[in-house]
MITORNU-570681 format. One record per residue (C-alpha): residue number from 0; residue in one letter; chain; x, y, z. Coordinates in steps of 0.1 Angstrom, whole numbers. Layout:
<site NUM,"a","A",<X,Y,Z>>
...
END
This chain:
<site 0,"x","A",<-539,61,739>>
<site 1,"x","A",<-561,87,756>>
<site 2,"x","A",<-597,91,744>>
<site 3,"x","A",<-610,121,725>>
<site 4,"x","A",<-622,138,757>>
<site 5,"x","A",<-588,135,774>>
<site 6,"x","A",<-570,146,744>>
<site 7,"x","A",<-587,180,744>>
<site 8,"x","A",<-567,206,762>>
<site 9,"x","A",<-583,236,780>>
<site 10,"x","A",<-579,258,749>>
<site 11,"x","A",<-596,233,727>>
<site 12,"x","A",<-624,227,751>>
<site 13,"x","A",<-632,264,752>>
<site 14,"x","A",<-632,267,714>>
<site 15,"x","A",<-653,235,711>>
<site 16,"x","A",<-678,248,737>>
<site 17,"x","A",<-681,282,720>>
<site 18,"x","A",<-685,266,685>>
<site 19,"x","A",<-712,242,698>>
<site 20,"x","A",<-731,270,716>>
<site 21,"x","A",<-730,296,689>>
<site 22,"x","A",<-731,275,657>>
<site 23,"x","A",<-769,272,656>>
<site 24,"x","A",<-772,310,661>>
<site 25,"x","A",<-751,320,631>>
<site 26,"x","A",<-766,321,596>>
<site 27,"x","A",<-752,323,561>>
<site 28,"x","A",<-768,353,544>>
<site 29,"x","A",<-775,351,506>>
<site 30,"x","A",<-784,383,488>>
<site 31,"x","A",<-805,382,457>>
<site 32,"x","A",<-789,403,429>>
<site 33,"x","A",<-794,407,392>>
<site 34,"x","A",<-780,372,386>>
<site 35,"x","A",<-799,354,413>>
<site 36,"x","A",<-789,344,448>>
<site 37,"x","A",<-753,351,457>>
<site 38,"x","A",<-734,325,477>>
<site 39,"x","A",<-712,333,506>>
<site 40,"x","A",<-725,368,508>>
<site 41,"x","A",<-720,372,545>>
<site 42,"x","A",<-731,360,580>>
<site 43,"x","A",<-756,370,606>>
<site 44,"x","A",<-762,364,643>>
<site 45,"x","A",<-796,357,658>>
<site 46,"x","A",<-801,379,689>>
<site 47,"x","A",<-837,372,698>>
<site 48,"x","A",<-857,339,696>>
<site 49,"x","A",<-883,355,674>>
<site 50,"x","A",<-859,361,646>>
<site 51,"x","A",<-841,394,649>>
<site 52,"x","A",<-806,391,635>>
<site 53,"x","A",<-775,413,636>>
<site 54,"x","A",<-751,416,607>>
<site 55,"x","A",<-728,441,590>>
<site 56,"x","A",<-745,469,570>>
<site 57,"x","A",<-722,465,541>>
<site 58,"x","A",<-734,428,537>>
<site 59,"x","A",<-770,439,530>>
<site 60,"x","A",<-763,473,515>>
<site 61,"x","A",<-786,485,487>>
<site 62,"x","A",<-823,492,484>>
<site 63,"x","A",<-849,465,480>>
<site 64,"x","A",<-824,437,488>>
<site 65,"x","A",<-839,402,494>>
<site 66,"x","A",<-821,381,519>>
<site 67,"x","A",<-822,344,528>>
<site 68,"x","A",<-807,330,560>>
<site 69,"x","A",<-794,294,561>>
<site 70,"x","A",<-786,277,594>>
<site 71,"x","A",<-764,247,603>>
<site 72,"x","A",<-795,226,609>>
<site 73,"x","A",<-805,229,572>>
<site 74,"x","A",<-833,254,577>>
<site 75,"x","A",<-835,281,551>>
<site 76,"x","A",<-856,312,559>>
<site 77,"x","A",<-864,345,542>>
<site 78,"x","A",<-853,375,561>>
<site 79,"x","A",<-865,411,560>>
<site 80,"x","A",<-841,441,564>>
<site 81,"x","A",<-854,460,594>>
<site 82,"x","A",<-828,487,593>>
<site 83,"x","A",<-792,495,585>>
<site 84,"x","A",<-767,520,598>>
<site 85,"x","A",<-737,523,575>>
<site 86,"x","A",<-720,548,599>>
<site 87,"x","A",<-717,520,624>>
<site 88,"x","A",<-716,492,598>>
<site 89,"x","A",<-745,474,616>>
<site 90,"x","A",<-778,462,603>>
<site 91,"x","A",<-808,443,618>>
<site 92,"x","A",<-828,416,599>>
<site 93,"x","A",<-859,397,609>>
<site 94,"x","A",<-862,361,599>>
<site 95,"x","A",<-896,343,595>>
<site 96,"x","A",<-893,321,625>>
<site 97,"x","A",<-902,320,662>>
<site 98,"x","A",<-880,291,672>>
<site 99,"x","A",<-844,303,666>>
<site 100,"x","A",<-816,299,691>>
<site 101,"x","A",<-805,334,701>>
<site 102,"x","A",<-769,342,710>>
<site 103,"x","A",<-761,359,743>>
<site 104,"x","A",<-746,394,739>>
<site 105,"x","A",<-716,403,760>>
<site 106,"x","A",<-698,436,766>>
<site 107,"x","A",<-666,444,747>>
<site 108,"x","A",<-657,469,774>>
<site 109,"x","A",<-646,439,795>>
<site 110,"x","A",<-622,426,769>>
<site 111,"x","A",<-584,426,776>>
<site 112,"x","A",<-555,424,751>>
<site 113,"x","A",<-544,388,748>>
<site 114,"x","A",<-578,374,757>>
<site 115,"x","A",<-590,344,737>>
<site 116,"x","A",<-617,351,712>>
<site 117,"x","A",<-634,329,686>>
<site 118,"x","A",<-647,341,652>>
<site 119,"x","A",<-678,323,640>>
<site 120,"x","A",<-693,328,606>>
<site 121,"x","A",<-713,309,580>>
<site 122,"x","A",<-698,321,547>>
<site 123,"x","A",<-707,292,525>>
<site 124,"x","A",<-741,279,536>>
<site 125,"x","A",<-744,249,558>>
<site 126,"x","A",<-706,245,565>>
<site 127,"x","A",<-699,270,594>>
<site 128,"x","A",<-665,285,599>>
<site 129,"x","A",<-648,287,633>>
<site 130,"x","A",<-614,302,639>>
<site 131,"x","A",<-597,312,672>>
<site 132,"x","A",<-572,338,682>>
<site 133,"x","A",<-566,365,707>>
<site 134,"x","A",<-575,402,711>>
<site 135,"x","A",<-545,419,694>>
<site 136,"x","A",<-555,454,703>>
<site 137,"x","A",<-584,475,716>>
<site 138,"x","A",<-595,511,709>>
<site 139,"x","A",<-588,510,671>>
<site 140,"x","A",<-608,533,649>>
<site 141,"x","A",<-625,525,616>>
<site 142,"x","A",<-639,551,592>>
<site 143,"x","A",<-674,545,579>>
<site 144,"x","A",<-692,564,552>>
<site 145,"x","A",<-728,569,541>>
<site 146,"x","A",<-734,592,511>>
<site 147,"x","A",<-714,623,519>>
<site 148,"x","A",<-712,617,556>>
<site 149,"x","A",<-682,602,573>>
<site 150,"x","A",<-680,589,608>>
<site 151,"x","A",<-655,571,629>>
<site 152,"x","A",<-664,537,645>>
<site 153,"x","A",<-648,538,679>>
<site 154,"x","A",<-632,511,700>>
<site 155,"x","A",<-630,486,672>>
<site 156,"x","A",<-616,452,682>>
<site 157,"x","A",<-585,439,664>>
<site 158,"x","A",<-579,402,665>>
<site 159,"x","A",<-556,377,648>>
<site 160,"x","A",<-585,351,645>>
<site 161,"x","A",<-585,344,607>>
<site 162,"x","A",<-614,360,588>>
<site 163,"x","A",<-625,360,552>>
<site 164,"x","A",<-650,383,535>>
<site 165,"x","A",<-678,357,540>>
<site 166,"x","A",<-673,361,578>>
<site 167,"x","A",<-685,397,577>>
<site 168,"x","A",<-716,400,599>>
<site 169,"x","A",<-706,369,619>>
<site 170,"x","A",<-699,368,656>>
<site 171,"x","A",<-667,375,676>>
<site 172,"x","A",<-672,356,708>>
<site 173,"x","A",<-654,354,742>>
<site 174,"x","A",<-646,322,761>>
<site 175,"x","A",<-680,322,778>>
<site 176,"x","A",<-698,321,744>>
<site 177,"x","A",<-710,357,746>>
<site 178,"x","A",<-709,378,714>>
<site 179,"x","A",<-685,407,720>>
<site 180,"x","A",<-682,419,684>>
<site 181,"x","A",<-695,417,648>>
<site 182,"x","A",<-668,409,623>>
<site 183,"x","A",<-666,437,598>>
<site 184,"x","A",<-634,438,579>>
<site 185,"x","A",<-602,420,570>>
<site 186,"x","A",<-575,447,574>>
<site 187,"x","A",<-545,426,563>>
<site 188,"x","A",<-528,393,567>>
<site 189,"x","A",<-534,379,602>>
<site 190,"x","A",<-554,410,612>>
<site 191,"x","A",<-592,412,615>>
<site 192,"x","A",<-615,439,629>>
<site 193,"x","A",<-649,437,646>>
<site 194,"x","A",<-674,463,656>>
<site 195,"x","A",<-677,460,694>>
<site 196,"x","A",<-708,450,712>>
<site 197,"x","A",<-710,476,740>>
<site 198,"x","A",<-734,502,754>>
<site 199,"x","A",<-732,523,722>>
<site 200,"x","A",<-738,493,700>>
<site 201,"x","A",<-768,482,720>>
<site 202,"x","A",<-784,517,716>>
<site 203,"x","A",<-778,515,678>>
<site 204,"x","A",<-794,480,676>>
<site 205,"x","A",<-823,491,697>>
<site 206,"x","A",<-829,521,675>>
<site 207,"x","A",<-827,499,644>>
<site 208,"x","A",<-852,474,658>>
<site 209,"x","A",<-876,502,669>>
<site 210,"x","A",<-873,528,641>>
<site 211,"x","A",<-853,511,613>>
<site 212,"x","A",<-827,539,614>>
<site 213,"x","A",<-803,557,637>>
<site 214,"x","A",<-807,595,643>>
<site 215,"x","A",<-776,616,650>>
<site 216,"x","A",<-770,652,658>>
<site 217,"x","A",<-749,674,635>>
<site 218,"x","A",<-733,708,640>>
<site 219,"x","A",<-716,713,607>>
<site 220,"x","A",<-679,716,611>>
<site 221,"x","A",<-648,699,596>>
<site 222,"x","A",<-618,696,619>>
<site 223,"x","A",<-592,674,635>>
<site 224,"x","A",<-575,669,668>>
<site 225,"x","A",<-545,691,677>>
<site 226,"x","A",<-526,699,709>>
<site 227,"x","A",<-538,728,731>>
<site 228,"x","A",<-516,758,737>>
<site 229,"x","A",<-497,753,770>>
<site 230,"x","A",<-516,779,789>>
<site 231,"x","A",<-551,766,779>>
<site 232,"x","A",<-539,730,785>>
<site 233,"x","A",<-529,739,821>>
<site 234,"x","A",<-561,757,827>>
<site 235,"x","A",<-584,729,814>>
<site 236,"x","A",<-564,700,826>>
<site 237,"x","A",<-562,683,792>>
<site 238,"x","A",<-538,685,763>>
<site 239,"x","A",<-559,681,731>>
<site 240,"x","A",<-589,696,714>>
<site 241,"x","A",<-606,698,680>>
<site 242,"x","A",<-593,725,657>>
<site 243,"x","A",<-621,738,634>>
<site 244,"x","A",<-608,737,598>>
<site 245,"x","A",<-641,746,581>>
<site 246,"x","A",<-676,758,592>>
<site 247,"x","A",<-703,747,568>>
<site 248,"x","A",<-725,776,555>>
<site 249,"x","A",<-759,778,571>>
<site 250,"x","A",<-750,751,597>>
<site 251,"x","A",<-757,752,634>>
<site 252,"x","A",<-720,759,640>>
<site 253,"x","A",<-722,789,616>>
<site 254,"x","A",<-753,803,633>>
<site 255,"x","A",<-736,799,667>>
<site 256,"x","A",<-706,820,655>>
<site 257,"x","A",<-680,792,654>>
<site 258,"x","A",<-650,801,633>>
<site 259,"x","A",<-621,784,616>>
<site 260,"x","A",<-591,779,639>>
<site 261,"x","A",<-614,778,670>>
<site 262,"x","A",<-605,750,693>>
<site 263,"x","A",<-635,730,706>>
<site 264,"x","A",<-628,717,741>>
<site 265,"x","A",<-662,707,755>>
<site 266,"x","A",<-699,702,750>>
<site 267,"x","A",<-722,709,779>>
<site 268,"x","A",<-693,706,804>>
<site 269,"x","A",<-681,673,789>>
<site 270,"x","A",<-645,673,776>>
<site 271,"x","A",<-638,669,739>>
<site 272,"x","A",<-602,659,729>>
<site 273,"x","A",<-609,647,694>>
<site 274,"x","A",<-634,641,666>>
<site 275,"x","A",<-645,608,681>>
<site 276,"x","A",<-654,625,714>>
<site 277,"x","A",<-676,650,696>>
<site 278,"x","A",<-693,624,674>>
<site 279,"x","A",<-700,602,705>>
<site 280,"x","A",<-717,632,721>>
<site 281,"x","A",<-739,640,691>>
<site 282,"x","A",<-767,616,699>>
<site 283,"x","A",<-803,617,690>>
<site 284,"x","A",<-812,635,723>>
<site 285,"x","A",<-792,666,712>>
<site 286,"x","A",<-811,671,680>>
<site 287,"x","A",<-829,705,681>>
<site 288,"x","A",<-819,709,717>>
<site 289,"x","A",<-797,738,729>>
<site 290,"x","A",<-762,729,741>>
<site 291,"x","A",<-732,749,752>>
<site 292,"x","A",<-700,746,732>>
<site 293,"x","A",<-668,755,750>>
<site 294,"x","A",<-641,768,726>>
<site 295,"x","A",<-607,784,729>>
<site 296,"x","A",<-603,814,706>>
<site 297,"x","A",<-570,833,705>>
<site 298,"x","A",<-561,817,738>>
<site 299,"x","A",<-593,827,756>>
<site 300,"x","A",<-620,803,765>>
<site 301,"x","A",<-656,812,756>>
<site 302,"x","A",<-690,796,755>>
<site 303,"x","A",<-712,794,724>>
<site 304,"x","A",<-749,785,724>>
<site 305,"x","A",<-756,760,696>>
<site 306,"x","A",<-786,739,685>>
<site 307,"x","A",<-776,708,666>>
<site 308,"x","A",<-797,695,637>>
<site 309,"x","A",<-802,659,625>>
<site 310,"x","A",<-774,644,604>>
<site 311,"x","A",<-787,637,569>>
<site 312,"x","A",<-774,624,536>>
<site 313,"x","A",<-749,647,518>>
<site 314,"x","A",<-736,665,550>>
<site 315,"x","A",<-699,662,551>>
<site 316,"x","A",<-684,670,585>>
<site 317,"x","A",<-665,659,615>>
<site 318,"x","A",<-695,666,636>>
END
C-alpha cells in the first residue's frame, strides 16, 4: 500500500498546501450581543503581522460592537473595529497582537473560470473549515445597501466551493495560497459569492485602515442601462448608456441641468455604459471637483459641467 504522501494526488496536494498556509491567518470572529458572545458569527483574515484583519462588513455590523478573534493555535484576542464599508461589504479590524501570521493578498483580475479555489473560514472557533471548488463565473454583480444608499459590488466571484454563513469574512484562495476574495454570501445550493481582492478592493482597504471609512462622490440621479439609438451608437462606438430616470432635487445633477430621459455616455472622456461604470468613476478624488458629463439628449450629444458631492446616508441614487 502506498504511504500517505504518495496517496495524495496533485489536487489534494494543492488544497492541503493552501490549508496549511492559510489556516493560521484565518480567525473565528465572535460578536458580543445582548445575550453575550455569539458563536460562529463569522470569519476574518489577517492581512498584516501587526494585527490588521479583513472581514465582511455585515459580520461586524452595528455600532459599538465588541469582537473577539480566535485562531487555530488556541489564541483568543480582542479586536477593534477600525472601519466598515457596507457598500463593498468589507470591514477592517485590528487585533491586539504583533505576532500574527499574515496572509498574502492576490489579484482576482488574474482568475479564470474553471480555476481551482479554496474557501477557508473559521466558523465555529478552533475547528477551521476548508472546502475546495472552482471559479464558476466572474464579473457577477451584488447589490449592497447602507441606509438609503444602494451600490453595486462589481466583479464578484462565483464559486462552487461549499460555504456556510459562518464562512462570511473568510478567505477565498487560489492554488498559490494567495487571497483573491472575501467570502460574502451563500446565493443558493452549490453557489457561493466572494468580494474580489483587486485594485479597487485594495483602495477601499487602504482607506478603511487610514480613515476608518470610504468616501465616494455622488451626483444625484436614479437610472439604468439602456441601448443607445443607432445613430448615437455609431457615432460613439458603443451601444449602451445610462438613461436618467430621476434627478434628485438640489443635487449636483440638478444644478448641472441634467434631465430625465437624458442618456449619460461619459465622464471626463471616459465611457459609461451602465450604472456600475458610473459608480466606479465616482471616487473620492471627484468630490467637490468639476467634471464634464457627456450626455445624449434628443439624439444630440452635449457636455454638462458638474461638481459631485460626497455620498452620505439617506441619499438614494444610481450615482
